[in-house]
N, C-alpha and C positions, 0 to 999 in steps of 0.2 A: 766361200769355197764353191767351186764349180766342178761337177763331175763331167769330164769330157771324154773319158774312155773307160771301159770295163773290160777286164780280161775275159774273153769269151770262153776259153776252155776251163778256167778255174770256176767261173760262175756256173757253167753247164755241169761240171762234176758235182758241185754242191747240190744243185737242183735235182740232178739225176738221182743222187743218193737219197734226198728227201722224198722224191716220188717213189723210189723203191721201197722205202720204209712204209709209205702210205699204201703201196700195193700189197705189202705184207699184211698190214692191218685189214685191208679190204678182203684179201685172200682168206684170212682167218674167219671173217664174217661169212663169206661165201661157203667156206668149209662147214661151218656150223649149220647153216641153212640147208646145204646139200645132204649132210648127214641126217638131220632131223627129217627132211622130206623122204630120204631113202628108207629110214627105219619106220616111218609112219605108213608107207605104202604097203600093199599086200603082196607084192611080187616076191618071187623066190630070191632073186639076185638084186633086189632093190637096194639093200644095205650096202652091198659090195659096190654097186654103181655110185651111190652117194659118197662112199669112201674114195673111189677113184677120182670123181669130179672134185671133191674137196682137196685131195692131195695135189691134183693138177692145178687148182686155183692158188694154192700156197706157193707153187713153183713158178707158174706162168705169169701171174699178175705182177709180182715185184719186178720181174725181168721186163715185162711189157711196159709197165708204168715208168720204170727207171729209164728205159731206152727212149720212150716218147718224150719224157721230161727233159732228158739230155739233149735230144735233137732239136726240140722246139725252143729250148732256152738258148742253145747255140745260135739258132737262126735269129731269135729275138735280140740277143746281145749284139750280134753282127749288125742288124738293122739299127739298133740304138747307136752304135758307134758311127755308122754312116750318117745318120741324121744329126747326131751331136756335133759332127764336124761342120754341118751346114748351119745349124741354128745356135750352137754354142753350148749345148749340154743343159744339165739341171743345176740350178743354183740352190745351195743349201746354206743355212745359218747354223753353225756348230759352236757350242760353248765348251 
């Protein structure tokens, strides 16, 4: 079995979704760190700032990671398809 072509859009959709989930997990970690740092500081509005940064991380990071994952996978699959046409693709043994 030789893989000579991969559907760029379908592969990019899957990878973009996986990166969005990863961005959500990382956003949750950033939120916890921002909240802990905000509540630990002595400033009057530090807890509020930590909450704003944390909420922003939960919204922004999944969108950013998903978009970047989608675009770079789309480019990578396009390059693979171009090179697979030249060199013959990836050979796989499947049982």
